[in-house]
C-alpha positions in Angstrom: 68.4 -9.3 48.1 66.2 -6.3 48.9 62.4 -6.5 48.9 61.1 -5.6 45.5 57.8 -5.4 43.7 58.6 -8.6 41.8 55.8 -11.0 41.1 55.4 -14.0 43.3 56.5 -16.1 40.3 59.8 -14.2 39.9 60.5 -13.8 43.6 60.0 -17.4 44.3 62.1 -18.6 41.3 64.9 -16.3 42.3 65.1 -18.0 45.7 63.9 -21.6 45.3 64.0 -24.5 43.0 61.9 -27.7 43.2 63.8 -30.9 42.3 62.2 -34.3 41.6 64.3 -36.9 43.5 64.8 -39.4 40.7 68.3 -40.6 41.4 69.7 -42.6 44.4 71.8 -39.6 45.5 68.8 -37.2 45.5 66.6 -39.8 47.3 69.3 -40.0 49.9 69.1 -36.3 50.3 65.4 -36.7 51.1 66.1 -39.4 53.7 68.8 -37.2 55.3 66.5 -34.2 55.5 63.8 -36.4 57.0 66.3 -37.7 59.6 67.2 -34.1 60.5 63.6 -33.1 61.0 61.9 -36.3 62.3 64.7 -37.8 64.4 66.6 -34.7 65.5 64.6 -31.5 65.4 61.2 -33.2 66.2 62.0 -36.7 67.4 58.8 -38.4 66.2 60.7 -41.3 64.8 63.3 -43.5 66.5 66.7 -43.4 64.6 67.6 -46.9 63.3 71.4 -47.4 63.8 71.5 -49.8 60.9 70.2 -47.1 58.5 72.7 -44.4 59.5 71.5 -40.8 59.4 68.6 -41.6 57.2 64.8 -41.8 58.0 63.0 -44.4 55.8 60.0 -46.6 56.2 58.0 -49.3 54.3 56.1 -46.7 52.3 59.1 -45.4 50.4 59.0 -48.2 47.9 55.7 -47.0 46.5 56.2 -43.3 46.9 57.8 -40.5 44.7 59.9 -37.9 46.3 60.9 -34.2 45.8 63.2 -31.6 47.3 63.2 -27.9 47.7 66.5 -26.2 47.1 67.5 -22.7 48.4 69.3 -21.2 45.4 71.5 -18.6 47.1 73.4 -21.4 49.0 72.5 -24.5 47.0 71.2 -26.3 50.1 68.3 -28.6 50.1 66.0 -27.3 52.8 62.8 -29.3 52.5 61.3 -32.5 51.2 58.0 -34.2 50.6 56.8 -37.5 49.2 53.6 -38.7 47.5 52.6 -42.2 48.4 50.7 -43.6 45.4 47.9 -46.1 45.4 47.2 -46.8 41.7 45.1 -49.9 42.3 47.5 -52.2 40.4 49.3 -53.7 43.4 48.4 -53.8 47.1 50.2 -51.0 49.0 50.1 -49.7 52.5 48.4 -46.3 52.8 49.0 -45.0 56.4 46.2 -42.5 56.4 43.6 -45.3 55.8 44.9 -47.0 59.0 44.4 -43.7 60.9 40.9 -43.3 59.5 40.0 -46.8 60.7 41.5 -46.2 64.1 39.6 -42.9 64.6 36.3 -43.9 62.9 36.4 -41.5 60.0 36.1 -42.1 56.2 37.8 -40.4 53.3 35.3 -39.1 50.7 33.8 -41.7 48.4 36.0 -40.5 45.5 39.0 -42.1 47.3 37.6 -45.5 46.6 38.7 -44.9 43.1 42.3 -45.1 42.1 44.8 -43.6 41.6 45.2 -41.2 44.5 48.0 -40.1 46.7 48.9 -39.5 50.3 51.0 -36.5 51.0 53.6 -37.5 53.5 56.9 -36.4 55.1 56.2 -32.8 54.3 59.0 -31.0 56.1 61.3 -28.0 56.1 64.4 -28.1 58.3 64.2 -25.7 61.2 68.0 -25.4 61.0 67.8 -24.2 57.4 65.0 -21.8 58.2 67.3 -20.3 60.8 70.2 -20.1 58.4 68.1 -18.2 55.9 66.9 -15.8 58.6 70.6 -15.3 59.7 71.5 -14.6 56.1 68.8 -11.9 55.9 69.9 -10.3 59.2 73.5 -10.2 58.1 72.5 -8.0 55.1 71.8 -4.3 55.3 68.0 -4.5 55.7 65.9 -2.1 57.7 63.6 -3.7 60.3 60.6 -3.1 58.0 62.4 -4.8 55.1 63.3 -7.8 57.2 59.7 -8.2 58.4 58.4 -8.0 54.9 61.0 -10.5 53.6 60.3 -13.0 56.4 56.5 -12.7 55.9 57.0 -13.6 52.2 59.8 -16.1 52.3 58.5 -18.5 55.0 55.2 -19.2 53.2 57.1 -19.6 50.0 58.9 -22.6 51.4 55.6 -24.4 52.1 54.3 -23.3 48.7 57.4 -24.7 47.1 56.7 -28.1 48.5 53.0 -27.9 47.6 54.1 -27.0 44.1 56.3 -30.1 44.0 53.4 -32.3 45.1 51.5 -30.8 42.1 54.4 -31.7 39.8 54.7 -35.3 41.2 50.9 -35.7 40.9 50.9 -34.4 37.3 53.6 -36.9 36.4 51.7 -39.8 37.8 48.1 -38.9 36.9 47.0 -38.2 40.5 43.8 -36.0 40.7 43.2 -36.1 44.5 45.4 -36.4 47.6 45.0 -36.7 51.3 47.2 -35.8 54.2 47.4 -35.7 58.0 48.3 -32.1 58.7 49.2 -29.7 61.4 46.5 -27.0 61.9 49.2 -24.3 61.5 50.1 -25.6 58.0 46.5 -25.7 57.0 46.1 -22.1 58.1 49.2 -21.0 56.2 48.1 -22.7 53.0 44.6 -21.3 53.3 46.1 -17.8 53.1 47.6 -18.9 49.8 44.3 -20.0 48.4 45.1 -23.7 48.9 42.3 -25.4 50.9 42.7 -28.8 52.4 39.2 -29.9 53.5 38.8 -31.7 56.9 37.7 -35.3 57.4 36.3 -35.7 60.9 37.6 -33.9 64.0 41.2 -33.2 64.8 43.1 -36.3 66.1 46.1 -36.7 68.4 49.0 -38.0 66.3 52.4 -36.5 67.2 50.3 -33.6 68.5 47.1 -32.3 67.1 46.6 -33.2 63.5 43.7 -33.0 61.0 43.0 -35.7 58.4 42.4 -33.7 55.2 42.1 -33.9 51.5 42.2 -31.8 48.3 41.1 -32.4 44.8 42.2 -31.0 41.4 38.9 -29.3 40.7 38.8 -27.5 44.1 42.4 -26.3 43.9 41.9 -25.0 40.4 38.8 -23.1 41.4 40.2 -21.5 44.6 43.4 -20.4 42.9 41.6 -19.0 39.9 39.2 -17.0 42.1 41.5 -16.0 44.9 45.2 -16.3 44.1 46.0 -15.9 40.4 49.6 -15.2 41.4 49.8 -18.7 43.0 48.1 -20.1 40.0 50.7 -18.5 37.8 53.5 -20.2 39.8 51.9 -23.6 39.9 51.1 -23.7 36.2 54.6 -22.3 35.3 52.8 -19.3 33.7 50.3 -21.4 31.8 52.7 -24.2 30.6 50.6 -26.7 32.6 46.9 -25.7 32.5 45.0 -26.5 35.6 42.0 -28.7 34.7 40.6 -32.1 35.5 42.5 -33.8 32.7 46.0 -32.4 33.3 45.8 -30.9 36.7 46.5 -33.4 39.3 48.0 -32.6 42.8 
């Protein structure tokens, strides 16, 4: 696949597909990917021998999940979940525990429900390597390889953000919070996606930033700065981005 002048929308959709994990088999794929990332590649979590090669926790029961599939091979390469607090039943929202621990508060709007916490946002390092190997095995020039890598890697993160948007839209979520790596915040900023900081960075599996994003802010930034990303996230206008039908 040679670099072309395709639009972001077309190039992304030629390579990736977002999949809502609505079946037991697909949810198992999420858990397996999380095990690969959080127990093997970055051992933040202790593997539970009773669960097998799966990474799960108490929040999964009130979360919705999605996968990112790499079309050329059919492999699932990334996953994300949205923990939902709809105000109907008491649920554990981990970011609130972190806020209390570090003496920071989410914006006042988060006192209203529903809202979501973005969690288990991960792309397998092993699959990133495989994609890179696949590129190098093709007849690219060094310049073409550099161009492809600079485009493909951000698209993986964008693909998961797009799935958060899809999950949020399906569940009426208009604002979301997350505990994020600074490097991910910088990457998303280049795409016109701004997660706003809450307090100072904290130490939590390394340096992390408690952040949030709203529907209105995302709509505005993409409209003004990245209409190509807006085109992708609205599926070329199929899902208009506004306060009523544009949750993330």
